[in-house]
N, C-alpha and C positions, 0 to 999 in steps of 0.2 A: 149678604156678608159671607156667603160660603165660597165665593171665588177668591182669587189671589188678592186683587186690589181691595175688594170690600173687607175681607178679613184683616188685612194689614192695616187698613184705615181704622177699623174698630180698635185694634191694639194700640196704634199710635195715638189715637185720641185720648185713651186712658193714660198712656205713658206721658203725654204732654199736659195732663192735669184735668181732663174732663172727669166729672164725678159719676156721670151715668151716660151710657151710650145705648141707644135702641138699635139693634141689628134686625133689619127688616128684609126677609128673603123667603121666597116660596120654597126653596130647597132647605131641608133641615141640615144643620151642621153635622159633619162627620164626627166620630169619636175623637179623632186627632184634633179637629178644630175645637171641639168642646174642651179638650184638655188645654189647648193654647189659650182659650178664653179664660178658663179657670186659673191658669198660671198668671196671666196679666192682671186679673182681678186681685189675686192674692198679693202680687208684687206692688200694686198701686193703691189698693184699698177702694178702687172704683167698682162700678157695677155695670154689667152688660145684661140687657134685657133682650132675649132672642125671640123674635116673632117669626114663625115659619109655618109652612103648609097654608091653610086657609087664612090664618092670622097675618101672614106675610105676603099676601097676594097683591101685588102692586096694581093689578087691573081691577081690584075690588075697592070701590070708593069707601064703603063702610069699614073695610079693614084698615085702610089708610087713615081714616078719621079716628078710628079706635086707637091706632098706634100713637096718635098725637095726644091722646088722653091718658097715656100710661104714666106720665110724670106731670107734676104741676106746672112746670115751665120748660119750654124748649128754646134754647138760645140760637141754634143753627141747624140746618138740614143739609146734608150732603147727599144729593141724588145721583147715584152712579148705576142705577138699575137699567135694565134693558130687557126686551122680550126676546129670549133666546131659547133654544132647546125645545122640548116637547110641551112646555108650559103654556104656550099661546095658541 
């Protein structure tokens, strides 16, 4: 969720009525992105759960499984992750 497409998707999901969005990314959000997420949460009343670093490692099966247990029910998953940069 730290890239352009992922971060905008997170914001748009809340703007369009999602109550909770789990943002899963190995890179931690910048302070600017944290502020954008805080702003959209305040505006919509929605909640963003940010999982990053080892919690957001798409290549770690245990981390992915744990992410699915963060909320009681998940309606949909948008997978837009890729192995890029120094993380793989």
